[in-house]
TORKOL-4160 file (C-alpha; in steps of 0.2 Angstrom, whole numbers, padded with zeros to 4 digits, m for minus):
160
<pt num="1" X="0000" Y="0000" Z="0000"/>
<pt num="2" X="0008" Y="0016" Z="m0005"/>
<pt num="3" X="0010" Y="0030" Z="0008"/>
<pt num="4" X="0016" Y="0048" Z="0006"/>
<pt num="5" X="0025" Y="0057" Z="0020"/>
<pt num="6" X="0028" Y="0076" Z="0021"/>
<pt num="7" X="0043" Y="0081" Z="0032"/>
<pt num="8" X="0044" Y="0100" Z="0036"/>
<pt num="9" X="0061" Y="0107" Z="0040"/>
<pt num="10" X="0066" Y="0124" Z="0046"/>
<pt num="11" X="0084" Y="0127" Z="0050"/>
<pt num="12" X="0088" Y="0109" Z="0053"/>
<pt num="13" X="0106" Y="0109" Z="0045"/>
<pt num="14" X="0114" Y="0102" Z="0061"/>
<pt num="15" X="0102" Y="0088" Z="0064"/>
<pt num="16" X="0102" Y="0081" Z="0046"/>
<pt num="17" X="0114" Y="0067" Z="0044"/>
<pt num="18" X="0113" Y="0066" Z="0025"/>
<pt num="19" X="0122" Y="0050" Z="0022"/>
<pt num="20" X="0112" Y="0040" Z="0035"/>
<pt num="21" X="0095" Y="0048" Z="0029"/>
<pt num="22" X="0099" Y="0043" Z="0011"/>
<pt num="23" X="0103" Y="0025" Z="0016"/>
<pt num="24" X="0087" Y="0024" Z="0027"/>
<pt num="25" X="0076" Y="0032" Z="0013"/>
<pt num="26" X="0083" Y="0019" Z="0000"/>
<pt num="27" X="0076" Y="0005" Z="0011"/>
<pt num="28" X="0058" Y="0012" Z="0011"/>
<pt num="29" X="0046" Y="0003" Z="0000"/>
<pt num="30" X="0030" Y="0010" Z="m0007"/>
<pt num="31" X="0034" Y="0027" Z="0000"/>
<pt num="32" X="0035" Y="0044" Z="m0007"/>
<pt num="33" X="0043" Y="0058" Z="0003"/>
<pt num="34" X="0040" Y="0076" Z="0001"/>
<pt num="35" X="0054" Y="0087" Z="0010"/>
<pt num="36" X="0047" Y="0104" Z="0013"/>
<pt num="37" X="0060" Y="0118" Z="0017"/>
<pt num="38" X="0050" Y="0131" Z="0027"/>
<pt num="39" X="0061" Y="0146" Z="0023"/>
<pt num="40" X="0077" Y="0140" Z="0032"/>
<pt num="41" X="0091" Y="0153" Z="0034"/>
<pt num="42" X="0104" Y="0139" Z="0035"/>
<pt num="43" X="0110" Y="0126" Z="0023"/>
<pt num="44" X="0095" Y="0115" Z="0026"/>
<pt num="45" X="0088" Y="0117" Z="0008"/>
<pt num="46" X="0105" Y="0112" Z="0000"/>
<pt num="47" X="0105" Y="0096" Z="0011"/>
<pt num="48" X="0088" Y="0092" Z="0006"/>
<pt num="49" X="0092" Y="0094" Z="m0012"/>
<pt num="50" X="0107" Y="0082" Z="m0009"/>
<pt num="51" X="0095" Y="0069" Z="m0002"/>
<pt num="52" X="0083" Y="0071" Z="m0017"/>
<pt num="53" X="0098" Y="0069" Z="m0029"/>
<pt num="54" X="0103" Y="0052" Z="m0021"/>
<pt num="55" X="0085" Y="0046" Z="m0020"/>
<pt num="56" X="0076" Y="0053" Z="m0035"/>
<pt num="57" X="0063" Y="0040" Z="m0037"/>
<pt num="58" X="0057" Y="0042" Z="m0019"/>
<pt num="59" X="0060" Y="0061" Z="m0014"/>
<pt num="60" X="0053" Y="0078" Z="m0019"/>
<pt num="61" X="0058" Y="0094" Z="m0012"/>
<pt num="62" X="0048" Y="0110" Z="m0010"/>
<pt num="63" X="0055" Y="0126" Z="m0005"/>
<pt num="64" X="0044" Y="0139" Z="0004"/>
<pt num="65" X="0053" Y="0156" Z="0002"/>
<pt num="66" X="0043" Y="0165" Z="0016"/>
<pt num="67" X="0042" Y="0157" Z="0033"/>
<pt num="68" X="0024" Y="0151" Z="0036"/>
<pt num="69" X="0016" Y="0140" Z="0050"/>
<pt num="70" X="0019" Y="0122" Z="0051"/>
<pt num="71" X="0001" Y="0119" Z="0045"/>
<pt num="72" X="0004" Y="0130" Z="0030"/>
<pt num="73" X="0019" Y="0120" Z="0025"/>
<pt num="74" X="0010" Y="0104" Z="0028"/>
<pt num="75" X="m0004" Y="0110" Z="0016"/>
<pt num="76" X="0009" Y="0115" Z="0003"/>
<pt num="77" X="0016" Y="0097" Z="0004"/>
<pt num="78" X="m0001" Y="0089" Z="0004"/>
<pt num="79" X="m0007" Y="0098" Z="m0012"/>
<pt num="80" X="0009" Y="0093" Z="m0021"/>
<pt num="81" X="0008" Y="0075" Z="m0015"/>
<pt num="82" X="m0010" Y="0073" Z="m0020"/>
<pt num="83" X="m0007" Y="0081" Z="m0037"/>
<pt num="84" X="0008" Y="0071" Z="m0041"/>
<pt num="85" X="0005" Y="0054" Z="m0034"/>
<pt num="86" X="m0009" Y="0042" Z="m0032"/>
<pt num="87" X="m0009" Y="0040" Z="m0013"/>
<pt num="88" X="m0021" Y="0032" Z="m0001"/>
<pt num="89" X="m0012" Y="0038" Z="0014"/>
<pt num="90" X="m0002" Y="0054" Z="0018"/>
<pt num="91" X="0006" Y="0058" Z="0034"/>
<pt num="92" X="0018" Y="0072" Z="0040"/>
<pt num="93" X="0033" Y="0074" Z="0052"/>
<pt num="94" X="0039" Y="0091" Z="0059"/>
<pt num="95" X="0057" Y="0090" Z="0060"/>
<pt num="96" X="0058" Y="0103" Z="0073"/>
<pt num="97" X="0045" Y="0095" Z="0084"/>
<pt num="98" X="0056" Y="0079" Z="0083"/>
<pt num="99" X="0071" Y="0088" Z="0090"/>
<pt num="100" X="0060" Y="0096" Z="0105"/>
<pt num="101" X="0054" Y="0078" Z="0109"/>
<pt num="102" X="0071" Y="0071" Z="0109"/>
<pt num="103" X="0070" Y="0061" Z="0093"/>
<pt num="104" X="0082" Y="0061" Z="0078"/>
<pt num="105" X="0076" Y="0062" Z="0060"/>
<pt num="106" X="0085" Y="0046" Z="0055"/>
<pt num="107" X="0078" Y="0037" Z="0070"/>
<pt num="108" X="0061" Y="0042" Z="0065"/>
<pt num="109" X="0063" Y="0036" Z="0047"/>
<pt num="110" X="0070" Y="0019" Z="0054"/>
<pt num="111" X="0054" Y="0017" Z="0065"/>
<pt num="112" X="0043" Y="0023" Z="0051"/>
<pt num="113" X="0050" Y="0009" Z="0040"/>
<pt num="114" X="0048" Y="m0004" Z="0053"/>
<pt num="115" X="0030" Y="0001" Z="0058"/>
<pt num="116" X="0023" Y="0007" Z="0042"/>
<pt num="117" X="0009" Y="m0006" Z="0041"/>
<pt num="118" X="0004" Y="m0003" Z="0059"/>
<pt num="119" X="0003" Y="0016" Z="0056"/>
<pt num="120" X="m0008" Y="0013" Z="0041"/>
<pt num="121" X="m0019" Y="0002" Z="0051"/>
<pt num="122" X="m0021" Y="0014" Z="0065"/>
<pt num="123" X="m0024" Y="0028" Z="0053"/>
<pt num="124" X="m0038" Y="0018" Z="0045"/>
<pt num="125" X="m0046" Y="0014" Z="0062"/>
<pt num="126" X="m0045" Y="0033" Z="0066"/>
<pt num="127" X="m0054" Y="0037" Z="0049"/>
<pt num="128" X="m0067" Y="0024" Z="0052"/>
<pt num="129" X="m0072" Y="0032" Z="0069"/>
<pt num="130" X="m0072" Y="0050" Z="0062"/>
<pt num="131" X="m0089" Y="0057" Z="0057"/>
<pt num="132" X="m0082" Y="0072" Z="0048"/>
<pt num="133" X="m0080" Y="0074" Z="0030"/>
<pt num="134" X="m0063" Y="0068" Z="0025"/>
<pt num="135" X="m0056" Y="0084" Z="0016"/>
<pt num="136" X="m0038" Y="0084" Z="0010"/>
<pt num="137" X="m0030" Y="0091" Z="0026"/>
<pt num="138" X="m0041" Y="0080" Z="0037"/>
<pt num="139" X="m0034" Y="0064" Z="0029"/>
<pt num="140" X="m0016" Y="0070" Z="0033"/>
<pt num="141" X="m0010" Y="0062" Z="0049"/>
<pt num="142" X="0004" Y="0064" Z="0061"/>
<pt num="143" X="0017" Y="0050" Z="0058"/>
<pt num="144" X="0025" Y="0053" Z="0075"/>
<pt num="145" X="0009" Y="0053" Z="0084"/>
<pt num="146" X="0005" Y="0035" Z="0078"/>
<pt num="147" X="0024" Y="0030" Z="0081"/>
<pt num="148" X="0022" Y="0036" Z="0099"/>
<pt num="149" X="0007" Y="0025" Z="0101"/>
<pt num="150" X="0015" Y="0010" Z="0093"/>
<pt num="151" X="0031" Y="0011" Z="0104"/>
<pt num="152" X="0021" Y="0014" Z="0120"/>
<pt num="153" X="0010" Y="m0001" Z="0117"/>
<pt num="154" X="0024" Y="m0012" Z="0112"/>
<pt num="155" X="0034" Y="m0007" Z="0128"/>
<pt num="156" X="0019" Y="m0011" Z="0139"/>
<pt num="157" X="0017" Y="m0028" Z="0130"/>
<pt num="158" X="0035" Y="m0032" Z="0132"/>
<pt num="159" X="0036" Y="m0027" Z="0150"/>
<pt num="160" X="0020" Y="m0037" Z="0155"/>
């Protein structure tokens, strides 16, 4: 099942381990990534372009020239992804929120790769419970939110 992931960056040059990210992205199956640079003032865009060059078939890069909110960056990525690819599922990751929560980008990609099917299942369950109209942005989900649920439930089950 094909899934898309929007990853929003803003001044994340020091956190991006380009070679490690490239290796992890190359292992992803049935996944399209949209890396959104939200008006970074450092070298983030250049590093994202390096990742795109190494993973052309799986990665797109969008540059937002004037800093906007995280939601605006996610919307820009979602519009691009829905127009370019036939995706049933679309999630997002905010690279700055990862840093604040103590996660690294490369660890998150690794966990995503390992738990992609579980994330999709959880998202489908959530959609089935919702009674609101599933507009473009309502169908976009937080990958990290689902990963936290999966990791939390697996740590409970292994400690029991």
